[in-house]
C-alpha positions in Angstrom: 18.4 -9.3 16.9 15.8 -10.5 13.8 14.4 -9.1 11.9 10.7 -10.2 9.9 11.8 -11.6 6.4 9.6 -9.5 3.3 6.3 -11.1 2.6 5.6 -12.8 -1.0 1.7 -11.7 -1.9 -0.1 -9.2 -1.4 -0.5 -7.5 1.7 -4.2 -9.0 2.3 -4.8 -12.2 2.0 -7.9 -11.7 -1.7 -10.2 -14.1 0.2 -10.2 -16.0 4.1 -11.8 -19.6 4.7 -14.3 -17.9 6.2 -15.8 -16.3 2.7 -14.2 -19.7 0.8 -17.6 -21.4 2.9 -20.3 -17.8 2.8 -19.4 -17.6 -1.1 -20.6 -21.9 -1.6 -17.3 -22.6 -3.3 -16.5 -25.2 -1.7 -19.6 -27.3 -0.7 -18.1 -30.0 0.2 -16.4 -28.9 3.0 -19.3 -27.6 4.7 -20.0 -29.2 7.8 -16.6 -31.1 7.8 -13.9 -31.5 9.9 -11.6 -29.2 8.0 -9.9 -26.4 10.2 -10.1 -22.7 9.8 -6.4 -22.6 9.3 -6.8 -25.2 6.9 -9.7 -23.3 5.2 -7.2 -19.4 6.0 -4.1 -21.1 4.4 -5.6 -22.3 0.8 -7.1 -19.0 0.7 -4.1 -16.9 0.8 -2.2 -19.3 -1.6 -4.9 -18.9 -3.7 -4.4 -15.4 -3.8 -1.2 -15.8 -4.3 -1.5 -17.0 -7.1 -3.7 -14.6 -8.8 -2.2 -11.5 -7.1 1.7 -12.8 -9.5 -0.8 -13.6 -12.2 -2.8 -10.4 -13.2 0.8 -8.3 -12.4 0.2 -7.8 -8.4 -2.3 -5.3 -9.0 -4.7 -5.7 -6.4 -2.6 -5.4 -3.3 -5.3 -5.1 -1.0 -5.0 -3.0 1.7 -1.1 -2.6 3.2 0.4 -0.4 6.2 3.2 2.0 6.2 5.0 3.9 8.8 8.1 6.8 7.3 10.3 8.8 7.8 9.6 11.9 6.1 12.8 14.4 5.0 14.1 17.0 3.3 15.6 15.4 -0.6 16.9 17.0 -3.5 13.4 17.7 -4.9 11.9 19.4 -2.3 13.7 23.1 -0.8 14.2 24.2 2.6 14.2 27.8 4.2 11.6 30.7 6.4 8.5 29.9 4.7 7.4 32.0 2.7 4.6 34.1 2.0 2.3 36.3 -0.7 4.8 39.5 0.2 7.9 37.5 0.4 11.5 37.6 -2.4 13.9 34.9 -3.1 15.7 33.0 -4.9 15.9 28.8 -5.1 14.8 27.4 -1.6 15.7 30.3 0.3 13.6 33.1 1.0 14.2 36.8 2.3 10.2 37.4 4.4 7.9 38.6 6.4 4.9 37.6 8.5 2.6 40.4 9.3 0.1 38.1 10.4 3.5 36.9 13.5 7.1 36.1 13.8 8.4 34.0 10.5 8.0 30.5 12.2 11.6 29.7 11.4 12.9 26.6 8.6 10.6 24.3 7.2 9.8 22.0 4.2 8.6 23.2 1.5 7.9 22.0 -1.8 10.1 24.2 -4.4 8.3 22.0 -7.2 4.6 22.5 -5.8 1.3 23.4 -7.8 2.3 26.3 -10.0 -1.2 28.6 -9.5 -0.4 29.1 -5.6 1.2 32.2 -5.0 3.5 30.0 -3.1 5.6 26.3 -2.5 2.8 23.8 -0.4 4.1 21.8 2.3 4.1 18.4 0.9 5.3 14.7 1.8 5.3 12.1 -0.5 4.1 8.7 0.3 4.9 5.6 -1.5 2.5 2.9 -2.8 -0.2 3.5 -4.6 -3.4 5.1 -4.1 -2.9 6.0 -0.3 -6.5 5.5 1.1 -5.5 6.7 4.4 -3.2 8.2 6.9 -3.6 6.7 10.5 -1.3 9.2 12.0 1.3 11.9 12.4 3.6 11.9 14.8 5.8 14.9 14.6 8.1 15.0 18.4 6.6 11.9 19.8 3.4 13.3 19.7 -0.3 12.8 17.2 -0.5 15.8 15.8 -4.7 15.7 15.5 -6.5 15.8 11.9 -8.3 19.0 13.3 -6.8 22.3 15.2 -8.3 24.0 18.2 -11.1 25.9 15.7 -12.0 21.9 13.5 -9.4 23.1 10.5 -7.8 20.4 9.0 -4.2 20.3 10.5 -3.7 18.2 6.6 -4.9 16.6 4.3 -4.3 14.1 1.5 -4.1 15.0 -2.6 -3.8 13.0 -5.3 -4.2 9.8 -3.0 -0.4 10.2 -3.1 0.7 13.5 -1.1 0.2 14.4 2.5 0.0 18.4 2.0 0.5 20.6 5.8 -2.4 23.2 5.9 -2.5 26.6 7.1 -4.9 27.7 9.5 -7.2 29.7 7.9 -7.9 31.7 11.1 -4.7 33.3 12.2 -2.3 33.4 9.1 -0.2 31.1 10.6 1.8 29.5 8.1 2.2 25.4 9.0 5.2 24.0 7.2 6.1 19.8 8.1 9.3 19.9 9.3 12.8 19.6 6.9 15.0 17.2 8.9 13.9 14.9 11.4 16.8 12.5 14.0 16.4 8.6 12.9 18.7 7.4 15.7 15.8 7.6 17.6 12.3 6.1 18.0 9.0 8.1 16.7 7.8 8.5 20.1 11.4 10.9 20.9 11.7 15.2 20.8 12.8 15.6 16.9 10.9 13.1 15.4 9.0 12.8 12.4 6.4 10.0 11.4 3.8 9.3 9.4 1.5 5.9 9.5 -1.4 5.0 6.4 -2.4 2.5 4.4 -2.4 2.2 0.7 -3.2 -0.3 -2.0 -5.8 -1.7 -4.8 -8.9 -3.9 -2.9 -9.2 -7.4 -6.2 -12.4 -7.0 -7.9 -15.3 -9.0 -7.2 -14.4 -11.7 -10.3 -10.9 -12.0 -8.3 -12.4 -12.8 -4.9 -14.6 -15.7 -6.4 -12.0 -16.7 -8.9 -9.2 -17.1 -5.4 -12.4 -19.4 -3.5 -12.1 -21.5 -7.1 -9.4 -21.7 -6.9 -8.5 -22.1 -3.0 -11.1 -25.3 -2.8 -9.3 -26.8 -6.3 -6.0 -26.8 -3.6 -7.9 -28.3 -0.7 -9.0 -30.3 -2.5 -6.1 -32.0 -4.4 -4.7 -32.3 -1.1 -4.0 -36.9 -0.3 -6.8 -37.0 1.8 -9.1 -34.5 1.3 -11.9 -37.0 -0.1 -13.1 -34.9 -2.7 -11.9 -35.5 -7.0 -9.7 -31.9 -8.2 -10.9 -30.4 -11.4 -7.5 -29.3 -11.4 -6.1 -29.7 -14.8 -3.6 -32.6 -15.5 -0.2 -32.2 -14.6 -1.5 -30.2 -10.9 0.9 -32.8 -8.8 2.2 -32.4 -5.4 4.9 -31.0 -3.5 4.3 -30.4 0.5 4.2 -26.9 1.9 2.4 -25.8 4.7 -0.2 -29.0 4.4 -0.8 -28.2 1.1 0.8 -29.9 -2.2 1.0 -28.8 -5.8 3.9 -29.6 -7.9 5.0 -26.2 -9.1 6.7 -27.3 -12.2 4.4 -28.8 -13.6 1.6 -25.3 -12.6 3.8 -23.2 -14.5 1.4 -23.8 -16.9 -1.2 -22.7 -15.3 0.1 -19.0 -15.5 -0.6 -18.7 -18.9 -4.3 -17.5 -19.7 -3.7 -18.1 -23.9 -4.6 -22.5 -22.2 -8.6 -22.1 -19.3 -8.4 -23.8 -16.8 -11.7 -25.3 -16.6 -12.3 -23.4 -13.2 -15.1 -21.0 -15.1 -14.4 -18.0 -11.8 -11.0 -18.4 -12.6 -10.6 -18.4 -16.6 -12.7 -15.5 -16.6 -10.2 -13.9 -13.9 -7.8 -14.4 -16.1 -9.4 -13.3 -19.2 -9.9 -10.2 -18.0 -6.7 -9.3 -15.8 -3.8 -11.5 -17.1 -0.9 -10.8 -17.8 2.8 -11.7 -20.1 4.5 -14.8 -16.9 6.8 -12.9 -15.3 6.0 -9.0 -16.0 4.7 -6.8 -14.0 3.0 -3.0 -14.3 5.6 -0.6 -15.5 7.6 1.9 -13.3 9.3 5.1 -13.9 12.2 6.7 -12.3 13.8 9.8 -12.9 15.9 11.6 -10.1 14.0 15.4 -11.4 11.2 13.5 -9.1 11.0 14.1 -6.2 11.5 11.0 -3.5 9.0 9.4 -1.8 9.7 9.9 2.1 11.7 7.3 3.8 9.6 3.9 4.8 10.5 2.5 8.5 12.4 -0.5 9.1 
């Protein structure tokens, strides 16, 4: 069995071949015999370079599927209500609106202003922009219940919160555990599909277009004159030729490239070569839901 390897670069290309044509940055190739596939290739290469220069901040739209499970930052037990008492993760509760719902996922480190903990799944990747679907026991959970009230909501661009039923008063919680040895189409499973990421600014898209066109002009036989700075030479990759070792100086934002859009973008967003946005890890911080695959 083979699995796809990790993909370098942004989740989605900042620009595509059609954008290069529409932007007017590549007048040399308008109406020429350059294939759309080649334009798409140089568009992604340019997007990848500027993505690295800007510290991998502008990922574009990314798709992810996770299989949430309770971790040390969560607690589980009979879901408490306002008339419940307990210690830590264990609660003695009664429910005036119906029977106790049993074991469920709660967040003992949830908002302090509430009367009881929330049932939250923390999703990796910021900001989370869309919940595509939630499946419990292999069945897609409708975003709205039969009364038109939300079954869940997205908080803080990261937390998927389970919503109670305001009509019946039923307390609803995410499952506390699941069988990870089964596909999420089976009973006893729980999965969340969502989209996250930050789109590049328009300046970044214009810079990627300008750079992509120059990369295409650097190809032998293009018939055009490349405006990239001296020292850019050839290495074969999918029909595009760049000498990466010599091009390393291109990632120094203090050295102008001569390309107006690229230089403006690098001045505004470029990081120190090789640096990335800072990250913090603490065992006391709630872990993210486990990525599928």
